C-alpha positions in Angstrom: -50.8 -49.4 44.0 -48.3 -48.2 46.7 -45.1 -46.3 45.9 -42.0 -48.5 45.6 -39.2 -46.0 44.8 -37.3 -44.8 47.8 -34.0 -43.1 48.7 -31.2 -45.5 49.7 -29.7 -44.9 53.2 -26.3 -43.2 53.0 -24.5 -46.3 54.2 -25.8 -48.4 51.3 -25.2 -45.5 48.8 -21.6 -45.2 50.0 -21.0 -48.9 49.6 -22.3 -48.8 46.1 -20.0 -45.8 45.3 -17.1 -47.6 47.0 -17.4 -50.3 44.3 -16.1 -47.8 41.7 -13.8 -45.7 43.9 -12.2 -48.5 46.0 -11.8 -51.6 44.0 -8.8 -53.0 45.9 -6.3 -51.8 48.6 -4.3 -49.9 46.0 -7.3 -47.8 45.2 -7.5 -46.6 48.9 -3.7 -46.0 48.8 -4.1 -43.8 45.8 -6.9 -41.7 47.3 -5.1 -41.2 50.6 -1.8 -40.2 49.1 -3.5 -37.8 46.8 -5.3 -36.2 49.8 -1.9 -35.8 51.5 -0.4 -34.1 48.5 -3.4 -31.7 48.2 -2.8 -30.8 51.9 0.5 -29.3 50.9 2.7 -31.9 52.6 6.5 -32.0 52.3 6.9 -35.4 53.8 4.5 -38.4 53.4 4.8 -41.9 55.0 2.9 -44.9 53.8 2.6 -47.9 56.1 1.1 -51.3 55.0 0.4 -54.6 56.6 -0.5 -57.7 54.6 -0.6 -55.7 51.3 -3.1 -53.3 52.7 -5.7 -55.9 53.6 -5.0 -55.4 57.4 -3.7 -51.8 57.5 -3.2 -48.9 55.2 -1.8 -45.8 57.1 -0.8 -42.5 55.5 1.0 -39.9 57.7 1.7 -36.4 56.3 2.9 -33.1 57.6 0.3 -31.0 55.7 -2.0 -28.3 56.9 -4.3 -30.6 58.8 -8.0 -30.2 59.4 -10.3 -28.5 61.9 -12.7 -30.7 64.0 -15.6 -29.8 61.7 -13.6 -30.5 58.5 -12.4 -33.8 60.1 -16.0 -34.9 60.4 -17.2 -33.4 57.1 -14.6 -35.1 55.0 -16.4 -38.4 55.4 -19.6 -37.1 54.1 -20.5 -38.0 50.5 -19.7 -35.3 48.0 -18.0 -33.1 50.6 -14.9 -31.5 49.2 -12.7 -28.4 49.6 -11.5 -28.5 46.0 -14.4 -27.1 44.0 -17.3 -24.7 44.7 -19.2 -24.6 41.5 -19.5 -26.3 38.1 -17.0 -24.0 36.5 -14.3 -25.2 38.9 -14.4 -28.6 37.1 -12.6 -27.1 34.2 -10.0 -25.4 36.3 -8.8 -28.3 38.5 -5.3 -28.0 39.9 -5.7 -30.6 42.7 -5.5 -34.4 42.6 -8.9 -34.9 44.2 -12.1 -33.0 43.7 -15.1 -35.4 43.6 -15.6 -35.7 47.4 -16.3 -39.5 47.2 -13.1 -41.2 48.3 -13.2 -40.7 52.1 -16.9 -41.6 52.3 -16.4 -44.7 50.2 -13.4 -45.9 52.2 -15.3 -45.3 55.5 -18.2 -47.4 54.2 -16.1 -50.5 53.8 -13.4 -50.3 56.4 -12.6 -49.3 60.0 -11.0 -45.8 59.9 -9.1 -43.9 62.4 -8.3 -40.2 61.7 -5.9 -38.0 63.7 -5.4 -34.5 62.5 -4.1 -31.1 63.7 -3.8 -27.7 62.1 -0.5 -26.0 62.6 -1.8 -23.1 64.6 -3.9 -25.3 66.9 -2.9 -26.6 70.3 -4.9 -29.8 70.1 -5.8 -32.1 67.3 -8.9 -34.3 66.6 -9.2 -38.0 66.8 -12.1 -39.7 65.0 -13.2 -43.3 64.5 -15.6 -44.5 61.8 -16.6 -48.1 60.9 -19.0 -48.9 58.0 -20.0 -45.2 57.7 -20.9 -45.1 61.4 -19.2 -42.5 63.6 -18.2 -44.3 66.8 -15.8 -41.8 68.4 -14.7 -38.1 68.1 -12.6 -36.3 70.7 -9.7 -33.8 71.0 -6.2 -35.3 71.3 -2.5 -34.5 71.3 -1.2 -34.8 67.8 1.6 -33.7 65.5 0.9 -31.1 62.8 -0.7 -32.7 59.8 -2.9 -35.8 59.4 -2.6 -39.5 60.1 -5.3 -41.7 58.7 -5.4 -45.5 59.3 -7.7 -47.8 57.2 -8.0 -51.2 58.9 -9.6 -54.4 57.7 -10.7 -53.3 54.2 -14.0 -54.8 53.1 -14.6 -56.1 56.6 -18.4 -55.7 56.1 -18.4 -56.8 52.4 -17.1 -60.3 52.5 -17.9 -61.0 48.9 -15.6 -58.2 47.8 -12.8 -59.3 50.2 -13.1 -62.8 48.8 -12.3 -61.6 45.3 -9.1 -59.9 46.3 -6.0 -61.5 44.8 -3.0 -62.9 46.6 -1.0 -60.7 48.9 1.8 -60.5 46.4 -0.5 -59.4 43.7 -2.2 -56.7 45.8 1.1 -55.5 47.0 2.3 -55.2 43.4 -0.8 -53.0 42.6 0.0 -50.8 45.6 3.6 -50.3 44.4 2.3 -49.4 40.9 0.1 -46.7 42.4 2.9 -45.5 44.7 5.3 -45.2 41.7 2.7 -43.2 39.7 2.4 -40.7 42.6 6.0 -40.3 43.7 7.1 -39.8 40.1 4.9 -36.8 39.9 6.2 -35.1 43.0 9.9 -35.5 43.3 10.2 -32.5 45.6 8.1 -34.3 48.2 9.8 -36.8 50.5 8.2 -40.3 50.5 8.7 -43.4 52.5 7.0 -46.8 52.3 7.0 -49.6 55.0 5.5 -53.0 54.4 5.1 -55.5 57.3 7.6 -53.4 59.3 10.2 -53.4 56.5 11.3 -50.1 54.9 10.9 -50.6 51.2 11.4 -47.1 49.9 13.1 -44.0 51.4 12.8 -41.3 48.7 14.3 -37.9 49.7 13.3 -34.7 48.0 15.1 -34.5 44.6 14.9 -33.7 40.9 12.9 -35.8 38.5 15.9 -37.8 37.1 17.1 -38.6 40.6 13.6 -39.7 41.6 13.3 -42.1 38.6 16.7 -43.6 39.5 15.8 -43.9 43.2 12.6 -45.8 42.3 13.9 -48.0 39.5 17.5 -48.5 40.3 20.9 -47.1 39.3 20.9 -48.9 36.0 18.0 -46.7 34.8 20.2 -43.6 34.7 22.1 -44.5 31.5 18.9 -45.4 29.7 17.2 -42.0 30.0 17.0 -39.5 27.2 15.8 -36.0 28.2 12.6 -34.8 26.5 11.5 -31.1 26.4 9.3 -29.2 24.0 7.2 -26.1 24.8 4.5 -24.6 22.6 1.7 -22.1 23.2 -0.7 -25.1 23.6 1.3 -27.7 25.5 4.4 -28.2 27.5 6.2 -31.6 27.2 9.0 -32.7 29.6 10.4 -35.9 31.0 12.4 -38.7 29.6 12.2 -41.5 27.1 14.3 -44.7 27.2 16.8 -45.4 24.5 15.6 -47.7 21.8 17.9 -50.5 22.8 16.1 -50.7 26.1 12.7 -51.4 24.7 11.0 -54.3 26.4 8.5 -57.0 25.5 6.2 -55.8 28.3 4.8 -52.3 28.9 6.3 -52.0 32.4 8.2 -48.6 32.1 5.5 -46.5 30.5 4.3 -43.5 32.4 2.2 -40.6 31.0 1.2 -37.7 33.2 -1.1 -34.7 32.5 -0.8 -31.8 34.9 0.9 -34.2 37.4 -1.8 -36.8 37.1 -1.1 -40.3 35.9 -3.4 -41.2 33.0 -4.1 -44.1 30.7 -4.4 -43.3 27.0 -3.9 -45.9 24.3 -4.1 -43.0 21.7 -1.2 -41.1 23.3 0.8 -44.3 23.8 0.4 -45.0 20.1 2.0 -41.6 19.4 5.0 -42.7 21.4 5.1 -46.0 19.6 4.9 -44.3 16.2 7.8 -42.0 17.1 10.0 -45.1 17.6 9.0 -46.6 14.3 11.9 -48.3 12.5 14.0 -48.1 15.7 12.5 -51.1 17.6 10.8 -54.3 16.4 7.1 -54.6 16.4 6.9 -56.9 19.4 8.8 -54.4 21.7 7.5 -51.5 23.7 9.5 -48.3 24.3 9.8 -47.0 27.9 8.9 -43.4 28.8 8.2 -40.9 31.5 6.3 -38.1 29.8 4.8 -35.1 31.6 2.2 -32.9 29.7 1.3 -29.5 31.0 -1.9 -28.2 29.5 -4.6 -25.6 30.3 -7.1 -27.4 32.6 -9.9 -25.8 30.6 -8.9 -27.8 27.6 -9.2 -31.2 29.3 -11.9 -33.1 31.2 -10.7 -35.2 34.1 -14.2 -35.9 35.4 -14.7 -39.0 33.2 -14.3 -41.8 35.7 -14.1 -42.0 39.6 -10.5 -43.2 39.3 -9.6 -40.0 37.4 -7.1 -41.9 35.2 -9.0 -41.2 32.0 -9.0 -37.8 30.4 -10.7 -36.2 27.4 -8.6 -33.8 25.4 -10.1 -30.8 23.5 -7.3 -31.0 20.8 -6.4 -34.7 21.0 -4.9 -35.0 17.4 -2.7 -31.9 17.9 -1.3 -33.3 21.2 -0.7 -36.7 19.5 1.4 -34.9 16.9 3.3 -32.8 19.4 4.3 -35.9 21.4 5.4 -37.7 18.3 7.5 -34.8 17.1 9.0 -34.1 20.5 10.2 -37.7 20.8 11.7 -37.7 17.4 13.5 -34.4 18.1 15.0 -35.9 21.3 16.1 -39.1 19.5 17.7 -37.1 16.8 19.4 -34.6 19.2 21.0 -37.5 21.0 22.0 -39.3 17.8 19.7 -42.3 18.4 18.1 -42.3 15.0 19.1 -45.2 12.7 21.8 -44.8 10.0 22.1 -47.0 6.9 25.4 -48.3 5.7 24.9 -48.3 1.9 28.2 -50.0 1.3 27.1 -53.1 3.2 25.7 -56.0 1.4 24.2 -57.5 4.5 20.7 -56.0 4.9 19.9 -56.8 8.5 16.6 -55.0 8.1 15.2 -57.7 5.9 12.5 -59.7 7.6 10.5 -62.8 6.8 7.0 -62.1 5.6 4.7 -64.2 7.8 2.0 -64.5 5.2 4.3 -65.9 2.5 7.3 -67.4 4.2 9.5 -65.5 1.7 12.0 -62.7 2.7 10.9 -59.2 2.1 13.0 -56.1 1.8 11.8 -52.7 3.0 11.2 -50.3 0.1 12.8 -47.3 1.7 16.4 -48.4 1.4 17.9 -45.0 0.4 19.9 -44.6 -2.8 19.2 -46.2 -6.2 22.2 -48.5 -5.9 21.2 -49.7 -2.5 17.6 -50.4 -3.8 19.1 -52.4 -6.7 21.3 -54.4 -4.3 18.2 -55.0 -2.2 16.3 -56.2 -5.3 19.1 -58.5 -6.3 19.1 -59.9 -2.8 15.4 -60.4 -2.9 15.6 -62.2 -6.3 18.3 -64.6 -5.0 16.1 -65.4 -1.9 13.1 -65.9 -4.2 15.0 -68.4 -6.4 16.1 -70.2 -3.2 12.5 -70.4 -2.1 11.4 -71.8 -5.4 14.2 -74.4 -5.3 13.1 -75.4 -1.8 9.6 -75.8 -3.1 10.8 -77.9 -6.0 12.7 -80.2 -3.7 9.4 -81.1 -2.0 8.2 -82.7 -5.2 11.4 -84.5 -6.3 10.8 -88.2 -6.6 7.1 -88.1 -6.2 6.5 -89.9 -9.4 5.4 -93.5 -9.1 3.9 -92.8 -5.6 1.4 -95.5 -4.9 -1.1 -94.4 -2.2 -2.7 -97.7 -1.9 0.5 -99.2 -0.4 0.4 -99.4 3.4 3.0 -99.1 6.1 4.8 -102.2 7.0 3.0 -103.8 9.9 6.2 -105.0 11.4 7.3 -101.4 12.1 6.3 -100.6 15.6 6.9 -97.5 17.8 9.7 -98.1 20.2 10.0 -96.5 23.6 6.8 -94.4 23.1 8.7 -92.5 20.4 6.9 -91.7 17.2 8.8 -92.4 13.9 7.5 -91.8 10.4 9.0 -94.4 8.0 6.9 -94.3 4.9 7.0 -97.4 2.7 5.0 -95.9 -0.1 7.8 -96.7 -2.6 8.7 -100.0 -3.9 12.1 -101.1 -2.6 13.3 -102.5 -5.9 13.0 -99.1 -7.5 16.5 -97.8 -8.2 15.5 -94.3 -9.4 17.9 -91.9 -7.6 15.3 -89.2 -7.1 13.0 -91.6 -5.4 15.7 -93.0 -3.3 16.7 -89.5 -2.1 13.1 -88.7 -1.2 12.8 -92.0 0.7 15.9 -91.2 2.8 14.7 -87.7 3.6 11.4 -88.3 5.4 10.9 -84.7 6.6 10.8 -81.4 4.7 10.7 -77.9 6.1 8.1 -75.6 4.5 8.8 -71.9 4.6 11.2 -72.5 7.5 8.1 -72.7 9.7 6.4 -76.1 9.1 7.6 -79.7 9.0 6.0 -81.8 6.3 6.1 -85.5 6.3 4.4 -88.1 4.0 2.3 -90.8 5.8 0.3 -93.7 4.6 -2.9 -91.8 4.2 -1.5 -88.5 2.9 0.9 -86.1 4.7 1.1 -84.1 7.9 2.1 -80.6 8.6 3.7 -79.7 12.0 4.1 -76.2 13.3 7.7 -76.3 14.5 7.4 -73.6 17.1 4.1 -74.8 18.5 5.6 -78.4 18.7 8.7 -77.2 20.5 6.6 -75.2 23.0 4.6 -78.3 23.8 7.7 -80.3 24.4 9.3 -77.7 26.6 6.1 -77.0 28.5 5.7 -80.6 29.6 9.4 -80.7 30.4 9.3 -77.6 32.7 6.1 -78.7 34.4 7.8 -82.0 35.2 10.9 -80.1 36.6 8.7 -78.0 38.8 6.8 -81.0 40.2 9.8 -83.2 40.7 12.1 -80.3 41.8 14.8 -81.3 39.3 16.6 -78.8 37.1 19.0 -78.6 34.2 21.2 -75.5 34.3 24.3 -74.1 32.6 26.8 -72.3 34.9 27.4 -68.7 34.0 31.1 -67.8 33.6 30.5 -64.5 35.3 27.6 -64.2 37.7 25.4 -61.1 36.9 23.9 -58.8 39.4 20.6 -57.0 38.6 18.9 -54.2 40.4 15.1 -54.2 40.3 12.3 -51.9 41.6 10.4 -53.0 44.7 7.4 -54.3 42.6 9.7 -56.2 40.2 11.6 -57.7 43.2 8.3 -58.8 44.7 7.2 -60.5 41.5 10.5 -62.3 41.2 10.6 -63.5 44.8 7.1 -64.9 44.4 8.0 -67.2 41.6 11.6 -67.9 42.4 11.0 -71.6 43.3 9.6 -72.2 39.8 12.5 -70.4 38.1 15.0 -72.5 40.1 13.2 -75.7 39.0 13.5 -74.7 35.4 17.2 -74.1 35.5 17.7 -70.6 36.9 20.0 -70.1 39.9 19.1 -66.8 41.4 20.3 -65.5 44.7 18.6 -62.7 46.7 21.4 -60.2 47.3 19.3 -58.0 49.7 17.3 -55.0 49.0 16.0 -55.2 45.5 19.2 -56.8 44.0 19.7 -60.4 42.8 22.7 -62.4 41.6 22.1 -64.7 38.6 24.6 -67.6 38.8 23.1 -70.1 36.3 20.8 -70.0 33.3 18.6 -72.8 32.0 20.3 -75.3 29.7 20.4 -74.1 26.0 19.3 -70.6 27.1 20.3 -68.1 24.5 20.3 -64.6 25.8 18.5 -62.2 23.4 18.7 -59.0 25.4 19.4 -57.7 28.9 19.0 -60.5 31.4 16.9 -58.3 33.6 14.4 -57.8 30.8 14.4 -61.5 30.0 13.5 -62.3 33.6 10.8 -59.6 33.9 9.1 -60.8 30.7 8.8 -64.2 32.3 7.5 -63.2 35.7 5.4 -60.1 35.0 1.8 -60.5 36.2 2.3 -64.1 37.1 1.2 -63.2 40.7 -2.3 -62.4 39.5 -3.0 -66.2 39.8 -4.3 -67.3 43.2 -4.4 -71.0 42.1 -0.9 -72.4 42.5 -1.4 -75.0 39.8 -2.4 -72.3 37.3 0.6 -70.2 38.4 3.0 -73.1 37.7 1.4 -73.7 34.3 1.6 -70.1 33.4 5.2 -69.9 34.3 6.0 -73.1 32.4 4.1 -71.8 29.4 6.0 -68.5 29.3 9.3 -70.3 29.7 8.5 -72.7 26.9 7.5 -69.9 24.6 10.7 -68.0 25.4 12.9 -71.1 24.8 11.2 -72.6 21.8 12.6 -72.7 18.3 11.6 -69.6 16.4 9.4 -69.4 13.4 11.4 -69.1 10.1 14.4 -70.9 11.6 15.9 -73.4 9.2 16.2 -76.9 10.7 18.5 -79.7 9.7 17.0 -83.1 8.9 18.2 -84.5 12.2 16.7 -81.6 14.1 13.4 -82.2 12.4 13.4 -85.9 13.2 14.4 -85.2 16.8 11.6 -82.6 17.2 8.9 -84.9 15.8 10.1 -87.9 17.8 10.0 -86.0 21.0 6.7 -84.4 20.2 4.9 -87.7 19.9 6.4 -88.8 23.2 4.5 -85.9 24.9 1.2 -86.5 26.8 -0.7 -84.0 24.6 1.2 -83.7 21.3 -1.7 -82.2 19.3 -2.1 -78.9 21.1 0.4 -76.2 22.1 0.4 -74.9 25.7 -1.9 -72.1 24.5 -4.3 -74.6 22.9 -3.3 -74.0 19.3 -3.1 -76.8 16.9 0.3 -78.4 16.5 -0.4 -81.0 13.8 -2.6 -80.8 10.7 -3.3 -83.9 8.5 -4.1 -83.8 4.8 -5.5 -87.1 3.5 -5.2 -88.3 -0.1 -8.9 -88.1 -0.5 -8.8 -84.3 0.3 -5.9 -83.8 -2.1 -7.8 -85.7 -4.8 -10.9 -83.6 -4.2 -8.7 -80.4 -4.7 -7.7 -81.8 -8.1 -11.3 -82.9 -8.9 -10.1 -86.5 -9.1 -12.5 -89.3 -8.5 -11.4 -92.8 -7.6 
């Protein structure tokens, strides 16, 4: 039998490696910017065309490369950052694996122009698909300019799976932010399709954050600084009132390297406990400085995952540092024990009753809380009893009057299970009130065969979802004019997301005007829109990550679904009888009344047979 195992050619091996290192244009941007930083640059320019699909160019004023280094940097596992295995645990540079340039050259057409500061001439080099096509001396400025053209030109399957230009551009901006926030002393600029998006001068960290995310960010920042023998913690956290429903402003850096760590993010979240609600996420810019020997960054080619030697200790340091910062700036909560209105009480989702936190402070306050709880409990019992008032003499065998018909495709429930000649007041009251609210969350209504339960929030989401889809398709809108137009400043990535879905927002009742740069003026809000927080955060929670959809239909549906969820009646909200009737009538006029936009059940039916089985009753 002949031998079948053989070494792969370098070109194929590089394409395989590129699958991990260069997943999309933003991956190439990250690697090129990191190389420019490692070269000791004081000024770096990033130039993009078509979100990096056509061109990614990085120009720096670093130390440049010799002709031999210029050629060697495209070889696999060729690096100037490490010399032996021990160097892996003393890494102070951004790159070190020696894979990025070889991977990029394997799936793109690359032009490199570089010159050392003490050289008269530079070097120009062309590579396409790992093949060197040209190398010659040239006139050049000090530093390096590298152009990556037509990414994935020789891997059409990979190019096909790239997202829309808006999505890829957003990913590039995310990587750009992560790098410029680490190096505020370096001047950065970003151009996209010949438009200057960012011009970031050398500055301190606070100024860099404000320059990236807008002037409004300045007042949100709380300084963070703790130093121990093991760890240094610096940076900023955002004040609790600026917590968002999305995780947009969360940045964690270790030795000036952006990392992703759910464990450390949990430490931040735990530090904000009792300051923000469970569905909100705090913002932060946290920088950890730690001995490189106590971490391992060689976990994944993207170098965004790190293993810590003392993970639990760092977790506690982060938590304590944040609590110190919050306390120092008087951002910890205070309890007014003289107040009888306990705003901290929340409905318990599992029971529908109101619960009161046990840690209410003094004995008197706990007694007041207990009295409040007992009153609420009695009210809940009374509401339950009202469901059963008048249920005596119910005759399940009676049927609905056949003369009653649905009019105008509107569903009405008019049960005729009681005899009209009955004059019992309780029965008459029950007949007049055809709908009941259960736990301020469900609508209960008797029907001929038993009763139905309707999830009020899911029902309203379905109603609004179909309404907004119709508005988008017909380009009609229903808006309420704002008394005072509001101007919001966004980051470049946020502005890009908003511009991409602006027609959908307009159709759903928003009137938003592009004010130039990254600023927008909001002149009108959707009808019945109740602002629950900063208008900027409300908008971002609607549009974030929408651009991941290439399918326009799915993009519209996703936007309508998010808007419907945002505008729907909340769980545990008490509804009047008329509100319940209107909700049910409108629901059954929908095209798909039985499922919410997220495919959850809206209506559940309980038949008399099922009820009789529960009570072990046979006919």
